[in-house]
C-alpha positions in Angstrom: 41.2 35.2 -41.0 38.7 37.1 -42.9 37.2 34.0 -44.7 37.2 32.4 -41.2 35.4 35.5 -39.7 32.8 35.6 -42.4 31.7 32.1 -41.7 31.2 32.5 -38.2 28.7 35.1 -39.2 27.0 33.1 -41.3 23.2 32.5 -40.4 23.6 28.7 -40.5 26.7 28.6 -38.5 25.0 28.1 -35.2 22.7 25.2 -36.6 25.9 23.5 -37.9 27.5 23.6 -34.7 24.5 22.2 -33.0 24.2 19.4 -35.1 27.9 18.6 -34.8 27.4 18.8 -31.0 24.4 16.6 -31.0 26.1 13.7 -33.2 29.1 13.9 -31.0 27.0 13.4 -27.7 25.2 10.9 -29.4 28.4 9.0 -30.6 29.7 9.2 -27.3 26.8 7.7 -25.4 26.5 4.8 -27.9 30.2 4.1 -27.2 30.3 3.9 -23.4 26.6 2.9 -22.7 26.1 -0.5 -20.9 24.3 -1.9 -24.1 24.9 -5.6 -23.2 23.4 -4.9 -19.7 20.3 -3.1 -21.3 19.8 -6.2 -23.8 20.0 -8.4 -20.9 17.5 -6.7 -18.9 14.9 -6.4 -21.7 15.4 -10.4 -22.4 14.8 -11.1 -18.8 11.6 -8.9 -18.8 10.3 -10.4 -21.7 10.7 -14.0 -20.4 9.1 -12.8 -16.9 5.9 -11.5 -18.9 5.9 -14.7 -21.1 6.0 -17.0 -17.9 3.5 -14.7 -16.2 1.2 -15.0 -19.2 1.3 -18.8 -18.7 0.6 -18.4 -14.8 -2.4 -16.2 -15.6 -3.9 -18.2 -18.3 -4.0 -21.1 -15.7 -4.7 -19.4 -12.4 -6.3 -16.1 -13.2 -8.2 -15.9 -16.6 -11.3 -17.9 -15.6 -12.4 -14.9 -13.5 -10.3 -11.8 -15.0 -10.6 -12.9 -18.6 -8.2 -14.2 -21.2 -6.4 -10.7 -21.6 -7.1 -9.2 -18.3 -10.3 -7.5 -19.8 -12.4 -8.6 -16.9 -15.6 -10.8 -16.6 -18.6 -10.8 -14.6 -16.6 -12.8 -11.8 -13.8 -10.5 -11.8 -12.7 -6.9 -12.7 -10.6 -5.7 -15.4 -6.8 -5.6 -14.7 -5.8 -3.5 -17.5 -3.9 -0.6 -15.9 -3.8 -1.7 -12.3 -0.1 -2.1 -12.3 2.5 -4.4 -10.9 2.0 -3.2 -7.2 -1.7 -4.2 -7.2 -0.6 -7.6 -8.2 2.2 -8.0 -5.9 0.0 -7.1 -2.9 -3.1 -9.3 -3.9 -1.1 -12.4 -4.8 1.5 -12.1 -1.9 -0.9 -12.0 0.7 -3.1 -14.6 -0.8 -6.0 -12.7 -1.4 -5.7 -13.8 -5.0 -6.6 -16.2 -6.4 -9.7 -16.4 -4.0 -10.9 -19.7 -2.9 -14.5 -18.9 -2.6 -16.4 -16.0 -4.0 -17.4 -13.6 -1.2 -17.7 -9.8 -0.2 -14.0 -9.7 0.5 -10.9 -11.6 -0.2 -9.4 -12.9 3.1 -5.7 -12.7 3.9 -4.3 -16.3 3.6 -0.9 -18.1 2.7 0.2 -17.3 -0.6 -0.3 -19.8 -3.7 2.5 -18.5 -5.7 6.0 -17.9 -4.6 8.1 -14.7 -5.1 9.3 -15.6 -8.4 5.7 -16.5 -9.7 4.2 -13.7 -8.2 6.8 -11.2 -9.8 5.8 -12.9 -13.1 2.5 -12.3 -12.8 3.0 -8.6 -12.0 5.2 -8.2 -15.1 2.4 -9.8 -17.3 -0.2 -7.7 -15.9 2.0 -4.4 -15.9 2.6 -5.1 -19.7 -1.5 -4.8 -20.2 -1.4 -1.3 -19.3 0.7 1.6 -17.4 -0.1 1.3 -13.7 1.9 1.7 -10.0 4.9 -0.3 -10.1 6.4 -2.4 -7.0 7.7 -0.1 -4.7 11.5 -0.1 -3.7 12.7 -0.8 0.1 13.6 2.8 0.5 9.9 3.9 -0.4 8.4 2.1 2.5 11.4 2.0 5.1 9.7 2.7 8.6 13.1 4.3 9.8 12.7 7.0 7.2 9.2 8.1 8.6 8.2 10.5 11.1 5.7 8.3 13.6 4.2 11.4 15.2 3.1 12.9 11.9 2.3 9.5 10.9 -0.3 9.1 13.7 -2.0 12.5 12.6 -2.4 11.1 9.2 -3.4 7.8 10.1 -6.2 9.3 12.7 -7.3 11.5 9.6 -7.5 9.2 6.7 -7.5 5.6 8.0 -8.8 5.4 11.8 -12.4 5.4 10.4 -12.1 1.9 9.3 -8.9 0.5 10.7 -9.4 2.1 14.4 -7.0 4.3 16.0 -4.2 1.6 16.1 -4.8 -0.3 13.1 -6.9 -3.1 14.9 -9.4 -3.3 12.2 -13.0 -3.4 12.2 -16.3 -4.4 10.4 -18.0 -2.6 7.4 -21.3 -3.1 5.9 -22.4 -6.2 3.7 -20.0 -8.6 5.1 -16.8 -6.5 4.5 -14.3 -5.5 7.0 -11.0 -3.5 7.4 -8.2 -5.7 8.3 -6.1 -5.7 11.3 -2.7 -4.2 10.4 -0.8 -5.9 13.2 2.2 -7.6 11.8 1.6 -6.7 8.2 4.9 -5.9 6.3 5.5 -2.3 5.3 5.9 -3.1 1.8 2.3 -4.5 2.0 0.7 -1.4 3.8 2.5 0.9 1.2 0.9 -1.2 -1.8 -2.4 -1.0 -0.2 -2.2 2.8 0.3 -1.1 3.1 -3.5 -3.5 0.9 -5.1 -6.6 0.9 -2.8 -7.5 -2.8 -2.6 -11.2 -3.9 -2.4 -13.0 -1.3 -0.2 -9.9 0.8 0.6 -9.7 4.2 -1.3 -6.5 4.9 -3.6 -3.7 7.5 -2.2 -1.5 8.0 -5.3 1.4 10.2 -4.7 -0.5 13.0 -5.9 -2.8 12.8 -3.1 -0.7 11.5 -0.3 3.4 11.9 -1.1 5.6 9.0 -0.7 6.8 10.8 2.7 3.5 10.6 4.2 3.3 7.2 3.3 6.4 6.3 5.2 5.1 8.4 8.1 2.1 6.4 8.5 4.1 3.2 8.2 6.6 4.3 10.9 3.3 5.1 13.1 1.9 1.6 12.7 5.3 0.1 13.4 5.6 2.1 16.6 2.3 1.7 18.1 2.0 -2.0 17.4 5.5 -2.7 18.7 5.6 -5.1 21.7 8.0 -2.5 23.4 5.6 0.3 22.6 4.3 1.8 26.3 0.6 2.6 27.0 0.9 6.0 28.4 -3.0 6.0 28.9 -3.1 2.8 31.0 -5.1 -0.1 29.9 -5.3 0.2 26.1 -8.7 -2.0 26.0 -7.7 -3.5 22.7 -6.4 0.1 21.0 -9.8 0.3 19.4 -10.4 3.9 20.4 -13.6 5.7 22.0 -16.0 2.9 21.2 -14.3 0.5 23.6 -13.5 3.0 26.0 -17.1 4.4 26.1 -18.5 0.7 26.5 -15.9 0.2 29.5 -16.9 3.5 31.0 -20.7 2.7 30.7 -20.5 -1.0 31.9 -18.2 -0.6 34.7 -18.7 2.9 35.6 -22.3 2.8 35.9 -22.0 -0.5 37.7 -20.0 1.1 40.3 -22.2 4.0 40.7 -25.2 1.6 41.1 -23.5 -0.6 43.5 -22.4 2.5 45.7 -26.1 4.0 45.4 -27.6 0.5 46.7 -24.9 0.4 49.5 -25.6 4.0 50.6 -29.4 3.4 50.5 -29.0 0.2 52.7 -27.0 1.8 55.3 -29.2 4.8 55.2 -32.0 2.6 56.0 -30.3 0.9 58.8 -29.2 4.2 60.4 -33.0 5.3 60.5 -34.0 2.1 62.2 -31.6 2.3 65.0 
């Protein structure tokens, strides 16, 4: 007992116990971890990257360079992440048919599997935002009232009050957000395509992005009521001011003419 007590008081006793605990933990993890699944996932990812590199060489390298470093015809793709690729390719904006101030939304050239392969290859070039999971952009998990406030503060200047879109400078425009998939809206906020600013989670948290998506889903729903009457396209004060000026002033002019005509008749009689 005295020998055991002396060993416990030895200065290296705590270090020996710590090393033993770490070794035991590592052994148990190695014994019970799903090594086969991890290896399978790694192999599948490597295949996706390889196939994506082939697709990239044929359809993208002429503008973005053989290694994604960019050229005069297209920006660098190093570090843009899989989310940016998924958005641009799935919406048909890339590859562009013709050079112009903005890539329009059009039918996609690549299917879902090919889009995922391209995204995997570009993600391998440098770290960037990954493709979001369904729970991250589910409108049911958002607060539409709060989303309306956020949208009017951050987005309405370009997309108008209900996401109807609008023109920008030099032939650019903010697209209409009606019938746009929640995943694409989330990815656009996350990556900032073309003229749009980026809203990473450090600037706009995940929940706020969901709130904005919930607002757009609610306000663009076919069942959404117009509490203010005739929506005038949902463009906000510009269309409302034009309506008031054209029809309001017109009514006042007609009323003035009518009053003047009847006043003149009354004086003659």
